MILOVO-507187 format. One record per residue (C-alpha): x, y, z; residue in three letters; residue number from 1. Coordinates in pm, whole numbers. Example, Ala and Ser with C-alpha at 12.3 -4.5 7.8 and 13.67 -1.06 7.14 Angstrom:
% residues 2
<pt px="1230" py="-450" pz="780" residuo="Ala" num="1"/>
<pt px="1367" py="-106" pz="714" residuo="Ser" num="2"/>
//
This chain:
% residues 389
<pt px="0" py="0" pz="0" residuo="Met" num="1"/>
<pt px="115" py="354" pz="-62" residuo="Lys" num="2"/>
<pt px="39" py="725" pz="-21" residuo="His" num="3"/>
<pt px="-4" py="684" pz="357" residuo="Gly" num="4"/>
<pt px="-299" py="448" pz="328" residuo="Val" num="5"/>
<pt px="-134" py="211" pz="576" residuo="Glu" num="6"/>
<pt px="-171" py="479" pz="846" residuo="Ser" num="7"/>
<pt px="-552" py="469" pz="820" residuo="Val" num="8"/>
<pt px="-678" py="276" pz="1122" residuo="Leu" num="9"/>
<pt px="-1059" py="285" pz="1091" residuo="Thr" num="10"/>
<pt px="-1335" py="339" pz="838" residuo="Val" num="11"/>
<pt px="-1402" py="672" pz="1011" residuo="Ala" num="12"/>
<pt px="-1040" py="770" pz="941" residuo="Asp" num="13"/>
<pt px="-1088" py="670" pz="577" residuo="Met" num="14"/>
<pt px="-1396" py="892" pz="559" residuo="Arg" num="15"/>
<pt px="-1185" py="1184" pz="679" residuo="Thr" num="16"/>
<pt px="-924" py="1112" pz="411" residuo="Cys" num="17"/>
<pt px="-1194" py="1098" pz="143" residuo="Ala" num="18"/>
<pt px="-1337" py="1427" pz="261" residuo="Arg" num="19"/>
<pt px="-998" py="1592" pz="226" residuo="Arg" num="20"/>
<pt px="-938" py="1465" pz="-128" residuo="Arg" num="21"/>
<pt px="-1279" py="1483" pz="-292" residuo="Leu" num="22"/>
<pt px="-1467" py="1794" pz="-403" residuo="Pro" num="23"/>
<pt px="-1745" py="1870" pz="-157" residuo="Arg" num="24"/>
<pt px="-2020" py="1780" pz="-404" residuo="Ala" num="25"/>
<pt px="-1864" py="1438" pz="-470" residuo="Ile" num="26"/>
<pt px="-1801" py="1365" pz="-102" residuo="Phe" num="27"/>
<pt px="-2156" py="1463" pz="-10" residuo="Asp" num="28"/>
<pt px="-2293" py="1243" pz="-287" residuo="Ala" num="29"/>
<pt px="-2130" py="945" pz="-113" residuo="Ile" num="30"/>
<pt px="-2177" py="1053" pz="246" residuo="Asp" num="31"/>
<pt px="-2528" py="1196" pz="237" residuo="Gly" num="32"/>
<pt px="-2877" py="1056" pz="261" residuo="Gly" num="33"/>
<pt px="-3235" py="1147" pz="178" residuo="Ala" num="34"/>
<pt px="-3448" py="1409" pz="348" residuo="Gly" num="35"/>
<pt px="-3336" py="1506" pz="698" residuo="Asp" num="36"/>
<pt px="-3100" py="1204" pz="702" residuo="Glu" num="37"/>
<pt px="-3282" py="1051" pz="1000" residuo="Leu" num="38"/>
<pt px="-3244" py="699" pz="864" residuo="Thr" num="39"/>
<pt px="-2883" py="764" pz="765" residuo="Leu" num="40"/>
<pt px="-2800" py="843" pz="1128" residuo="Arg" num="41"/>
<pt px="-3024" py="571" pz="1271" residuo="Glu" num="42"/>
<pt px="-2847" py="305" pz="1066" residuo="Asn" num="43"/>
<pt px="-2541" py="380" pz="1278" residuo="Arg" num="44"/>
<pt px="-2710" py="458" pz="1609" residuo="Ala" num="45"/>
<pt px="-2895" py="125" pz="1614" residuo="Ala" num="46"/>
<pt px="-2568" py="-68" pz="1649" residuo="Tyr" num="47"/>
<pt px="-2499" py="124" pz="1969" residuo="Glu" num="48"/>
<pt px="-2807" py="-34" pz="2127" residuo="Arg" num="49"/>
<pt px="-2666" py="-383" pz="2079" residuo="Ile" num="50"/>
<pt px="-2423" py="-507" pz="2342" residuo="Trp" num="51"/>
<pt px="-2205" py="-815" pz="2342" residuo="Phe" num="52"/>
<pt px="-2232" py="-1095" pz="2600" residuo="Arg" num="53"/>
<pt px="-1891" py="-1266" pz="2566" residuo="Pro" num="54"/>
<pt px="-1849" py="-1635" pz="2628" residuo="Arg" num="55"/>
<pt px="-1570" py="-1715" pz="2869" residuo="Thr" num="56"/>
<pt px="-1326" py="-2005" pz="2873" residuo="Ala" num="57"/>
<pt px="-1367" py="-2055" pz="2497" residuo="Ala" num="58"/>
<pt px="-1071" py="-2179" pz="2294" residuo="Asp" num="59"/>
<pt px="-1024" py="-1904" pz="2037" residuo="Val" num="60"/>
<pt px="-654" py="-1962" pz="1975" residuo="Ser" num="61"/>
<pt px="-739" py="-2046" pz="1613" residuo="Gln" num="62"/>
<pt px="-1010" py="-1850" pz="1435" residuo="Arg" num="63"/>
<pt px="-1168" py="-1890" pz="1092" residuo="Asp" num="64"/>
<pt px="-1369" py="-1608" pz="932" residuo="Leu" num="65"/>
<pt px="-1462" py="-1805" pz="619" residuo="Ala" num="66"/>
<pt px="-1822" py="-1882" pz="531" residuo="Thr" num="67"/>
<pt px="-2035" py="-1951" pz="225" residuo="Thr" num="68"/>
<pt px="-2269" py="-1716" pz="42" residuo="Val" num="69"/>
<pt px="-2517" py="-1881" pz="-195" residuo="Leu" num="70"/>
<pt px="-2284" py="-2180" pz="-210" residuo="Gly" num="71"/>
<pt px="-1969" py="-1979" pz="-280" residuo="Lys" num="72"/>
<pt px="-1691" py="-1981" pz="-22" residuo="Arg" num="73"/>
<pt px="-1579" py="-1635" pz="90" residuo="Val" num="74"/>
<pt px="-1294" py="-1543" pz="320" residuo="Ser" num="75"/>
<pt px="-1516" py="-1342" pz="555" residuo="Met" num="76"/>
<pt px="-1886" py="-1257" pz="600" residuo="Pro" num="77"/>
<pt px="-1849" py="-915" pz="439" residuo="Leu" num="78"/>
<pt px="-1929" py="-828" pz="77" residuo="Leu" num="79"/>
<pt px="-1898" py="-502" pz="-116" residuo="Leu" num="80"/>
<pt px="-2242" py="-356" pz="-183" residuo="Ala" num="81"/>
<pt px="-2345" py="-211" pz="-519" residuo="Pro" num="82"/>
<pt px="-2273" py="163" pz="-538" residuo="Cys" num="83"/>
<pt px="-2356" py="363" pz="-847" residuo="Gly" num="84"/>
<pt px="-2113" py="579" pz="-1042" residuo="Met" num="85"/>
<pt px="-1804" py="485" pz="-839" residuo="Ala" num="86"/>
<pt px="-1590" py="649" pz="-1105" residuo="Arg" num="87"/>
<pt px="-1679" py="996" pz="-982" residuo="Ile" num="88"/>
<pt px="-1459" py="925" pz="-678" residuo="Thr" num="89"/>
<pt px="-1169" py="768" pz="-868" residuo="Asn" num="90"/>
<pt px="-1122" py="698" pz="-1237" residuo="Ile" num="91"/>
<pt px="-1054" py="328" pz="-1166" residuo="Ala" num="92"/>
<pt px="-1407" py="305" pz="-1023" residuo="Gly" num="93"/>
<pt px="-1580" py="-31" pz="-998" residuo="Glu" num="94"/>
<pt px="-1296" py="-216" pz="-1164" residuo="Arg" num="95"/>
<pt px="-1062" py="-123" pz="-877" residuo="Ala" num="96"/>
<pt px="-1319" py="-229" pz="-618" residuo="Ala" num="97"/>
<pt px="-1375" py="-561" pz="-795" residuo="Ala" num="98"/>
<pt px="-1001" py="-632" pz="-801" residuo="Arg" num="99"/>
<pt px="-966" py="-551" pz="-431" residuo="Ala" num="100"/>
<pt px="-1260" py="-776" pz="-342" residuo="Ala" num="101"/>
<pt px="-1123" py="-1061" pz="-551" residuo="Ala" num="102"/>
<pt px="-784" py="-1039" pz="-379" residuo="Arg" num="103"/>
<pt px="-955" py="-1035" pz="-41" residuo="Ala" num="104"/>
<pt px="-1149" py="-1348" pz="-131" residuo="Gly" num="105"/>
<pt px="-1493" py="-1192" pz="-110" residuo="Thr" num="106"/>
<pt px="-1772" py="-1077" pz="-341" residuo="Ile" num="107"/>
<pt px="-1821" py="-745" pz="-517" residuo="Phe" num="108"/>
<pt px="-2171" py="-649" pz="-630" residuo="Ala" num="109"/>
<pt px="-2173" py="-432" pz="-942" residuo="Leu" num="110"/>
<pt px="-2433" py="-158" pz="-947" residuo="Ser" num="111"/>
<pt px="-2678" py="-135" pz="-1233" residuo="Gly" num="112"/>
<pt px="-2580" py="233" pz="-1241" residuo="Ala" num="113"/>
<pt px="-2209" py="158" pz="-1267" residuo="Ala" num="114"/>
<pt px="-1962" py="371" pz="-1459" residuo="Ser" num="115"/>
<pt px="-1780" py="70" pz="-1607" residuo="His" num="116"/>
<pt px="-1934" py="-198" pz="-1826" residuo="Ser" num="117"/>
<pt px="-2045" py="-532" pz="-1680" residuo="Pro" num="118"/>
<pt px="-1799" py="-710" pz="-1908" residuo="Glu" num="119"/>
<pt px="-1496" py="-506" pz="-1798" residuo="Ser" num="120"/>
<pt px="-1576" py="-549" pz="-1428" residuo="Val" num="121"/>
<pt px="-1637" py="-923" pz="-1457" residuo="Phe" num="122"/>
<pt px="-1297" py="-955" pz="-1626" residuo="Ala" num="123"/>
<pt px="-1133" py="-839" pz="-1303" residuo="Glu" num="124"/>
<pt px="-1222" py="-1171" pz="-1139" residuo="Gly" num="125"/>
<pt px="-1394" py="-1268" pz="-817" residuo="Gly" num="126"/>
<pt px="-1730" py="-1382" pz="-961" residuo="Asp" num="127"/>
<pt px="-1920" py="-1057" pz="-885" residuo="Pro" num="128"/>
<pt px="-2294" py="-1017" pz="-849" residuo="Trp" num="129"/>
<pt px="-2490" py="-793" pz="-1084" residuo="Tyr" num="130"/>
<pt px="-2744" py="-554" pz="-935" residuo="Gln" num="131"/>
<pt px="-3043" py="-496" pz="-1159" residuo="Leu" num="132"/>
<pt px="-3255" py="-181" pz="-1167" residuo="Tyr" num="133"/>
<pt px="-3572" py="-206" pz="-1371" residuo="Leu" num="134"/>
<pt px="-3551" py="71" pz="-1629" residuo="Thr" num="135"/>
<pt px="-3711" py="136" pz="-1963" residuo="Gly" num="136"/>
<pt px="-3944" py="-139" pz="-2085" residuo="Asp" num="137"/>
<pt px="-3931" py="-517" pz="-2060" residuo="Arg" num="138"/>
<pt px="-3740" py="-550" pz="-2386" residuo="Asp" num="139"/>
<pt px="-3461" py="-341" pz="-2234" residuo="Asp" num="140"/>
<pt px="-3454" py="-568" pz="-1929" residuo="Thr" num="141"/>
<pt px="-3443" py="-884" pz="-2140" residuo="Val" num="142"/>
<pt px="-3150" py="-746" pz="-2335" residuo="Ala" num="143"/>
<pt px="-2963" py="-642" pz="-2021" residuo="Leu" num="144"/>
<pt px="-3014" py="-976" pz="-1848" residuo="Ile" num="145"/>
<pt px="-2890" py="-1153" pz="-2160" residuo="Gly" num="146"/>
<pt px="-2584" py="-930" pz="-2170" residuo="Arg" num="147"/>
<pt px="-2509" py="-993" pz="-1802" residuo="Val" num="148"/>
<pt px="-2549" py="-1368" pz="-1845" residuo="Arg" num="149"/>
<pt px="-2322" py="-1368" pz="-2149" residuo="Asp" num="150"/>
<pt px="-2059" py="-1174" pz="-1954" residuo="Ala" num="151"/>
<pt px="-2045" py="-1457" pz="-1701" residuo="Gly" num="152"/>
<pt px="-2243" py="-1330" pz="-1403" residuo="Tyr" num="153"/>
<pt px="-2412" py="-1606" pz="-1205" residuo="Thr" num="154"/>
<pt px="-2598" py="-1408" pz="-934" residuo="Val" num="155"/>
<pt px="-2860" py="-1144" pz="-1012" residuo="Leu" num="156"/>
<pt px="-2949" py="-897" pz="-736" residuo="Cys" num="157"/>
<pt px="-3272" py="-706" pz="-803" residuo="Val" num="158"/>
<pt px="-3319" py="-381" pz="-612" residuo="Thr" num="159"/>
<pt px="-3681" py="-321" pz="-508" residuo="Val" num="160"/>
<pt px="-3659" py="-3" pz="-298" residuo="Asp" num="161"/>
<pt px="-3605" py="250" pz="-578" residuo="Ser" num="162"/>
<pt px="-3930" py="310" pz="-771" residuo="Pro" num="163"/>
<pt px="-3851" py="680" pz="-814" residuo="Val" num="164"/>
<pt px="-3555" py="917" pz="-780" residuo="Val" num="165"/>
<pt px="-3473" py="1004" pz="-419" residuo="Ala" num="166"/>
<pt px="-3451" py="1359" pz="-280" residuo="Ala" num="167"/>
<pt px="-3096" py="1400" pz="-153" residuo="Arg" num="168"/>
<pt px="-3083" py="1760" pz="-47" residuo="Glu" num="169"/>
<pt px="-2706" py="1778" pz="-13" residuo="Arg" num="170"/>
<pt px="-2686" py="1707" pz="-385" residuo="Asp" num="171"/>
<pt px="-2941" py="1978" pz="-464" residuo="Tyr" num="172"/>
<pt px="-2753" py="2234" pz="-258" residuo="Arg" num="173"/>
<pt px="-2429" py="2139" pz="-433" residuo="Asn" num="174"/>
<pt px="-2604" py="2157" pz="-772" residuo="Arg" num="175"/>
<pt px="-2521" py="1791" pz="-826" residuo="Leu" num="176"/>
<pt px="-2863" py="1738" pz="-976" residuo="Glu" num="177"/>
<pt px="-3028" py="1505" pz="-1224" residuo="Leu" num="178"/>
<pt px="-3010" py="1608" pz="-1497" residuo="Pro" num="179"/>
<pt px="-2674" py="1759" pz="-1393" residuo="Pro" num="180"/>
<pt px="-2610" py="2130" pz="-1393" residuo="Arg" num="181"/>
<pt px="-2253" py="2256" pz="-1357" residuo="Ile" num="182"/>
<pt px="-2264" py="2558" pz="-1125" residuo="Ser" num="183"/>
<pt px="-1986" py="2799" pz="-1019" residuo="Pro" num="184"/>
<pt px="-1998" py="2642" pz="-674" residuo="Arg" num="185"/>
<pt px="-1943" py="2296" pz="-818" residuo="Leu" num="186"/>
<pt px="-1657" py="2416" pz="-1038" residuo="Val" num="187"/>
<pt px="-1496" py="2590" pz="-739" residuo="Ala" num="188"/>
<pt px="-1519" py="2269" pz="-538" residuo="Gly" num="189"/>
<pt px="-1347" py="2075" pz="-814" residuo="Val" num="190"/>
<pt px="-1072" py="2338" pz="-845" residuo="Ala" num="191"/>
<pt px="-1002" py="2317" pz="-471" residuo="Ser" num="192"/>
<pt px="-919" py="1945" pz="-495" residuo="Arg" num="193"/>
<pt px="-627" py="1929" pz="-741" residuo="Pro" num="194"/>
<pt px="-543" py="1564" pz="-669" residuo="Gly" num="195"/>
<pt px="-889" py="1446" pz="-766" residuo="Trp" num="196"/>
<pt px="-904" py="1679" pz="-1066" residuo="Thr" num="197"/>
<pt px="-562" py="1573" pz="-1193" residuo="Leu" num="198"/>
<pt px="-675" py="1210" pz="-1204" residuo="Asp" num="199"/>
<pt px="-962" py="1305" pz="-1431" residuo="Phe" num="200"/>
<pt px="-745" py="1526" pz="-1648" residuo="Val" num="201"/>
<pt px="-522" py="1224" pz="-1707" residuo="Arg" num="202"/>
<pt px="-815" py="1005" pz="-1798" residuo="Asp" num="203"/>
<pt px="-833" py="940" pz="-2170" residuo="Arg" num="204"/>
<pt px="-1211" py="952" pz="-2171" residuo="Val" num="205"/>
<pt px="-1233" py="1328" pz="-2108" residuo="Ala" num="206"/>
<pt px="-1020" py="1638" pz="-2132" residuo="Asp" num="207"/>
<pt px="-1120" py="1786" pz="-1797" residuo="Arg" num="208"/>
<pt px="-1234" py="1657" pz="-1460" residuo="Gly" num="209"/>
<pt px="-1555" py="1860" pz="-1476" residuo="Val" num="210"/>
<pt px="-1635" py="1729" pz="-1824" residuo="Ala" num="211"/>
<pt px="-1578" py="1371" pz="-1714" residuo="Gln" num="212"/>
<pt px="-1796" py="1416" pz="-1407" residuo="Met" num="213"/>
<pt px="-2074" py="1567" pz="-1617" residuo="Arg" num="214"/>
<pt px="-2060" py="1277" pz="-1862" residuo="Leu" num="215"/>
<pt px="-2090" py="1025" pz="-1579" residuo="Leu" num="216"/>
<pt px="-2379" py="1212" pz="-1421" residuo="Leu" num="217"/>
<pt px="-2567" py="1221" pz="-1750" residuo="Trp" num="218"/>
<pt px="-2531" py="843" pz="-1779" residuo="Arg" num="219"/>
<pt px="-2661" py="802" pz="-1424" residuo="Phe" num="220"/>
<pt px="-2950" py="1041" pz="-1498" residuo="Ala" num="221"/>
<pt px="-3058" py="833" pz="-1796" residuo="Gln" num="222"/>
<pt px="-3086" py="528" pz="-1570" residuo="Ile" num="223"/>
<pt px="-3268" py="676" pz="-1272" residuo="Val" num="224"/>
<pt px="-3515" py="877" pz="-1478" residuo="Gln" num="225"/>
<pt px="-3637" py="560" pz="-1649" residuo="Glu" num="226"/>
<pt px="-3694" py="360" pz="-1328" residuo="Leu" num="227"/>
<pt px="-4002" py="144" pz="-1304" residuo="Arg" num="228"/>
<pt px="-4125" py="-31" pz="-986" residuo="Pro" num="229"/>
<pt px="-3999" py="-382" pz="-914" residuo="Ala" num="230"/>
<pt px="-4337" py="-537" pz="-833" residuo="Thr" num="231"/>
<pt px="-4396" py="-899" pz="-736" residuo="Phe" num="232"/>
<pt px="-4522" py="-954" pz="-1091" residuo="Glu" num="233"/>
<pt px="-4197" py="-816" pz="-1232" residuo="Glu" num="234"/>
<pt px="-3993" py="-1031" pz="-993" residuo="Leu" num="235"/>
<pt px="-4178" py="-1346" pz="-1104" residuo="Arg" num="236"/>
<pt px="-4107" py="-1253" pz="-1464" residuo="Trp" num="237"/>
<pt px="-3738" py="-1199" pz="-1390" residuo="Ile" num="238"/>
<pt px="-3723" py="-1533" pz="-1208" residuo="Arg" num="239"/>
<pt px="-3843" py="-1698" pz="-1529" residuo="Glu" num="240"/>
<pt px="-3570" py="-1522" pz="-1729" residuo="Leu" num="241"/>
<pt px="-3286" py="-1590" pz="-1485" residuo="Trp" num="242"/>
<pt px="-3190" py="-1947" pz="-1399" residuo="Asp" num="243"/>
<pt px="-2915" py="-1864" pz="-1150" residuo="Gly" num="244"/>
<pt px="-2936" py="-1747" pz="-788" residuo="Pro" num="245"/>
<pt px="-3173" py="-1453" pz="-747" residuo="Leu" num="246"/>
<pt px="-3125" py="-1204" pz="-464" residuo="Val" num="247"/>
<pt px="-3384" py="-938" pz="-375" residuo="Val" num="248"/>
<pt px="-3235" py="-624" pz="-221" residuo="Lys" num="249"/>
<pt px="-3429" py="-357" pz="-34" residuo="Gly" num="250"/>
<pt px="-3664" py="-566" pz="182" residuo="Val" num="251"/>
<pt px="-3780" py="-389" pz="501" residuo="Gln" num="252"/>
<pt px="-4075" py="-602" pz="617" residuo="Arg" num="253"/>
<pt px="-4108" py="-959" pz="729" residuo="Gly" num="254"/>
<pt px="-4461" py="-998" pz="594" residuo="Asp" num="255"/>
<pt px="-4336" py="-974" pz="234" residuo="Glu" num="256"/>
<pt px="-4093" py="-1263" pz="265" residuo="Cys" num="257"/>
<pt px="-4340" py="-1547" pz="207" residuo="Ala" num="258"/>
<pt px="-4425" py="-1417" pz="-140" residuo="Glu" num="259"/>
<pt px="-4057" py="-1357" pz="-219" residuo="Leu" num="260"/>
<pt px="-3980" py="-1716" pz="-123" residuo="Leu" num="261"/>
<pt px="-4276" py="-1842" pz="-326" residuo="Glu" num="262"/>
<pt px="-4154" py="-1670" pz="-641" residuo="Leu" num="263"/>
<pt px="-3809" py="-1825" pz="-598" residuo="Gly" num="264"/>
<pt px="-3579" py="-1578" pz="-422" residuo="Ala" num="265"/>
<pt px="-3255" py="-1742" pz="-308" residuo="Asp" num="266"/>
<pt px="-3142" py="-1448" pz="-98" residuo="Gly" num="267"/>
<pt px="-3292" py="-1140" pz="65" residuo="Ile" num="268"/>
<pt px="-3095" py="-826" pz="148" residuo="Val" num="269"/>
<pt px="-3243" py="-626" pz="434" residuo="Val" num="270"/>
<pt px="-3162" py="-277" pz="312" residuo="Ser" num="271"/>
<pt px="-3294" py="79" pz="324" residuo="Asn" num="272"/>
<pt px="-3042" py="190" pz="62" residuo="His" num="273"/>
<pt px="-2821" py="336" pz="332" residuo="Gly" num="274"/>
<pt px="-3087" py="594" pz="417" residuo="Gly" num="275"/>
<pt px="-3053" py="734" pz="66" residuo="Arg" num="276"/>
<pt px="-3406" py="666" pz="-62" residuo="Gln" num="277"/>
<pt px="-3694" py="705" pz="185" residuo="Leu" num="278"/>
<pt px="-3606" py="894" pz="502" residuo="Asp" num="279"/>
<pt px="-3779" py="796" pz="825" residuo="Gly" num="280"/>
<pt px="-3758" py="416" pz="797" residuo="Val" num="281"/>
<pt px="-3607" py="192" pz="1065" residuo="Arg" num="282"/>
<pt px="-3243" py="95" pz="1081" residuo="Ala" num="283"/>
<pt px="-3174" py="-228" pz="895" residuo="Thr" num="284"/>
<pt px="-3022" py="-398" pz="1201" residuo="Ile" num="285"/>
<pt px="-3358" py="-339" pz="1377" residuo="Asp" num="286"/>
<pt px="-3552" py="-487" pz="1085" residuo="Ile" num="287"/>
<pt px="-3321" py="-787" pz="1047" residuo="Leu" num="288"/>
<pt px="-3471" py="-1017" pz="1318" residuo="Pro" num="289"/>
<pt px="-3821" py="-971" pz="1174" residuo="Glu" num="290"/>
<pt px="-3705" py="-1081" pz="828" residuo="Val" num="291"/>
<pt px="-3495" py="-1368" pz="964" residuo="Val" num="292"/>
<pt px="-3795" py="-1501" pz="1159" residuo="Asp" num="293"/>
<pt px="-4019" py="-1474" pz="852" residuo="Ala" num="294"/>
<pt px="-3771" py="-1653" pz="627" residuo="Val" num="295"/>
<pt px="-3713" py="-1927" pz="887" residuo="Asp" num="296"/>
<pt px="-3405" py="-2067" pz="715" residuo="Gly" num="297"/>
<pt px="-3563" py="-2105" pz="371" residuo="Arg" num="298"/>
<pt px="-3320" py="-1863" pz="203" residuo="Cys" num="299"/>
<pt px="-3012" py="-1666" pz="298" residuo="Glu" num="300"/>
<pt px="-3061" py="-1325" pz="458" residuo="Val" num="301"/>
<pt px="-2804" py="-1045" pz="423" residuo="Phe" num="302"/>
<pt px="-2776" py="-707" pz="591" residuo="Leu" num="303"/>
<pt px="-2688" py="-379" pz="421" residuo="Asp" num="304"/>
<pt px="-2670" py="-42" pz="593" residuo="Gly" num="305"/>
<pt px="-2442" py="139" pz="833" residuo="Gly" num="306"/>
<pt px="-2154" py="-109" pz="843" residuo="Ile" num="307"/>
<pt px="-1843" py="74" pz="962" residuo="Gln" num="308"/>
<pt px="-1694" py="-165" pz="1216" residuo="Arg" num="309"/>
<pt px="-1616" py="-534" pz="1228" residuo="Gly" num="310"/>
<pt px="-1828" py="-541" pz="1545" residuo="Ala" num="311"/>
<pt px="-2128" py="-436" pz="1333" residuo="Asp" num="312"/>
<pt px="-2083" py="-743" pz="1116" residuo="Val" num="313"/>
<pt px="-2064" py="-978" pz="1416" residuo="Val" num="314"/>
<pt px="-2377" py="-822" pz="1568" residuo="Lys" num="315"/>
<pt px="-2566" py="-872" pz="1242" residuo="Ala" num="316"/>
<pt px="-2457" py="-1235" pz="1218" residuo="Leu" num="317"/>
<pt px="-2567" py="-1291" pz="1578" residuo="Ala" num="318"/>
<pt px="-2912" py="-1165" pz="1480" residuo="Leu" num="319"/>
<pt px="-2936" py="-1403" pz="1186" residuo="Gly" num="320"/>
<pt px="-2763" py="-1249" pz="885" residuo="Ala" num="321"/>
<pt px="-2561" py="-1476" pz="659" residuo="Arg" num="322"/>
<pt px="-2325" py="-1193" pz="571" residuo="Ala" num="323"/>
<pt px="-2320" py="-814" pz="547" residuo="Cys" num="324"/>
<pt px="-2274" py="-573" pz="260" residuo="Leu" num="325"/>
<pt px="-2077" py="-250" pz="302" residuo="Ala" num="326"/>
<pt px="-2101" py="34" pz="51" residuo="Gly" num="327"/>
<pt px="-2000" py="372" pz="189" residuo="Lys" num="328"/>
<pt px="-1700" py="225" pz="369" residuo="Ala" num="329"/>
<pt px="-1527" py="112" pz="52" residuo="Tyr" num="330"/>
<pt px="-1640" py="418" pz="-143" residuo="Met" num="331"/>
<pt px="-1453" py="630" pz="111" residuo="Phe" num="332"/>
<pt px="-1148" py="412" pz="50" residuo="Gly" num="333"/>
<pt px="-1185" py="442" pz="-326" residuo="Leu" num="334"/>
<pt px="-1223" py="818" pz="-305" residuo="Gly" num="335"/>
<pt px="-928" py="863" pz="-71" residuo="Ala" num="336"/>
<pt px="-668" py="622" pz="-213" residuo="Phe" num="337"/>
<pt px="-819" py="435" pz="-508" residuo="Gly" num="338"/>
<pt px="-779" py="60" pz="-519" residuo="Glu" num="339"/>
<pt px="-537" py="64" pz="-224" residuo="Ala" num="340"/>
<pt px="-804" py="238" pz="-18" residuo="Gly" num="341"/>
<pt px="-1062" py="-31" pz="-91" residuo="Val" num="342"/>
<pt px="-806" py="-296" pz="-3" residuo="Glu" num="343"/>
<pt px="-728" py="-117" pz="323" residuo="Arg" num="344"/>
<pt px="-1096" py="-92" pz="421" residuo="Val" num="345"/>
<pt px="-1139" py="-466" pz="368" residuo="Leu" num="346"/>
<pt px="-827" py="-533" pz="572" residuo="Glu" num="347"/>
<pt px="-943" py="-307" pz="856" residuo="Ile" num="348"/>
<pt px="-1283" py="-474" pz="876" residuo="Leu" num="349"/>
<pt px="-1136" py="-824" pz="851" residuo="Arg" num="350"/>
<pt px="-901" py="-757" pz="1143" residuo="Val" num="351"/>
<pt px="-1184" py="-608" pz="1348" residuo="Glu" num="352"/>
<pt px="-1415" py="-904" pz="1282" residuo="Ile" num="353"/>
<pt px="-1139" py="-1144" pz="1381" residuo="Asp" num="354"/>
<pt px="-1064" py="-955" pz="1703" residuo="Arg" num="355"/>
<pt px="-1433" py="-940" pz="1803" residuo="Val" num="356"/>
<pt px="-1471" py="-1315" pz="1741" residuo="Leu" num="357"/>
<pt px="-1183" py="-1378" pz="1981" residuo="Ala" num="358"/>
<pt px="-1328" py="-1156" pz="2252" residuo="Phe" num="359"/>
<pt px="-1683" py="-1296" pz="2233" residuo="Val" num="360"/>
<pt px="-1560" py="-1655" pz="2236" residuo="Gly" num="361"/>
<pt px="-1648" py="-1759" pz="1882" residuo="Cys" num="362"/>
<pt px="-1366" py="-1936" pz="1695" residuo="Pro" num="363"/>
<pt px="-1565" py="-1954" pz="1370" residuo="Thr" num="364"/>
<pt px="-1837" py="-1762" pz="1195" residuo="Val" num="365"/>
<pt px="-2060" py="-2067" pz="1232" residuo="Gly" num="366"/>
<pt px="-2032" py="-2051" pz="1612" residuo="Ser" num="367"/>
<pt px="-2192" py="-1706" pz="1628" residuo="Ile" num="368"/>
<pt px="-2549" py="-1707" pz="1762" residuo="Asp" num="369"/>
<pt px="-2794" py="-1476" pz="1936" residuo="Ser" num="370"/>
<pt px="-2661" py="-1563" pz="2282" residuo="Ser" num="371"/>
<pt px="-2359" py="-1336" pz="2233" residuo="Ile" num="372"/>
<pt px="-2565" py="-1016" pz="2200" residuo="Val" num="373"/>
<pt px="-2820" py="-824" pz="2403" residuo="Glu" num="374"/>
<pt px="-3037" py="-549" pz="2259" residuo="Val" num="375"/>
<pt px="-3084" py="-251" pz="2488" residuo="Arg" num="376"/>
<pt px="-3431" py="-102" pz="2433" residuo="Val" num="377"/>
<pt px="-3447" py="278" pz="2465" residuo="Pro" num="378"/>
<pt px="-3680" py="410" pz="2736" residuo="Arg" num="379"/>
<pt px="-3751" py="742" pz="2565" residuo="Val" num="380"/>
<pt px="-4118" py="668" pz="2496" residuo="Leu" num="381"/>
<pt px="-4176" py="564" pz="2855" residuo="Gly" num="382"/>
<pt px="-4034" py="892" pz="2982" residuo="Arg" num="383"/>
<pt px="-4250" py="1090" pz="2741" residuo="Val" num="384"/>
<pt px="-4564" py="912" pz="2861" residuo="Glu" num="385"/>
<pt px="-4477" py="970" pz="3225" residuo="Glu" num="386"/>
<pt px="-4417" py="1337" pz="3159" residuo="Gly" num="387"/>
<pt px="-4749" py="1364" pz="2980" residuo="Ala" num="388"/>
<pt px="-4926" py="1226" pz="3283" residuo="Arg" num="389"/>
//
């Protein structure tokens, strides 16, 4: 690793590095959420209500973080979540993230709003997932699924929580809008970050960083403005088209799981899009037990949202997740140091997961269960009621 990346100790440190290198509009596009960002903050705060109950006298001299995800062995229960337009943080974009994940022995999920082609990302290795947004008409979807299958993808991940474009007010204030509009404020932000701008100047695709960013935003705008809802009918139709593992991402209710299982879902990702779609929904770690109970072992359940510590991953596994997906964490790494930053984030989280396993008395991922955690229920409502009386 180089450029001081080895000195980064936590994901929070990596966020600080990304903030220093990226133009404000780009950093806020990664860091921000929808509305008042209540859900964005709650995704993190909810982990603070979960406490460990360590097992004592456990032999943890040898620990193994490996597990399987949809039948594929991974080195740890952490995957890289799909994040759109990664190239606005670093010109290597999704290809760099895919390479880092492959070297780490885990899975990268390519966004349907990616800035690199499915073929070029798959060529980086690691057997990535492909995240599908429903856009345009059914003929467009048939063509895209065929293209993804021909490229070699074996897992299709359909996102169901994005029927319309979200209102991310940080982006509006920064004039990072869809369709994009290049404002003096945005240009000034780019000019104040010469390292980021120089990378885009060197890119063969565009002559200037601003021009490259605008091109990428226009591509993203074309996708999100053609979104159509991923209804149960659409999911059944996709299941007929796709003969490999099918993952449904964006589930936030247990009472929808029976129908998802009936139509043939192999995996469910409990996700609120990192608080970037609908503000005011519960933290995913709070929703997780409801979905796990509803699924009752009939498919694999994953958690996405708020992962910044290895302890977060262990808590999610204790509450029934098969593995977790992290998005912002690696996007900070990509924005701060490129591929080396993604690699460092994965290393940080791996070490933290390993250390937590030792302390809670779990030598393997398979030995994690609900007995090692305790959920502390806030008493705020009770105090309000007492005051009202």
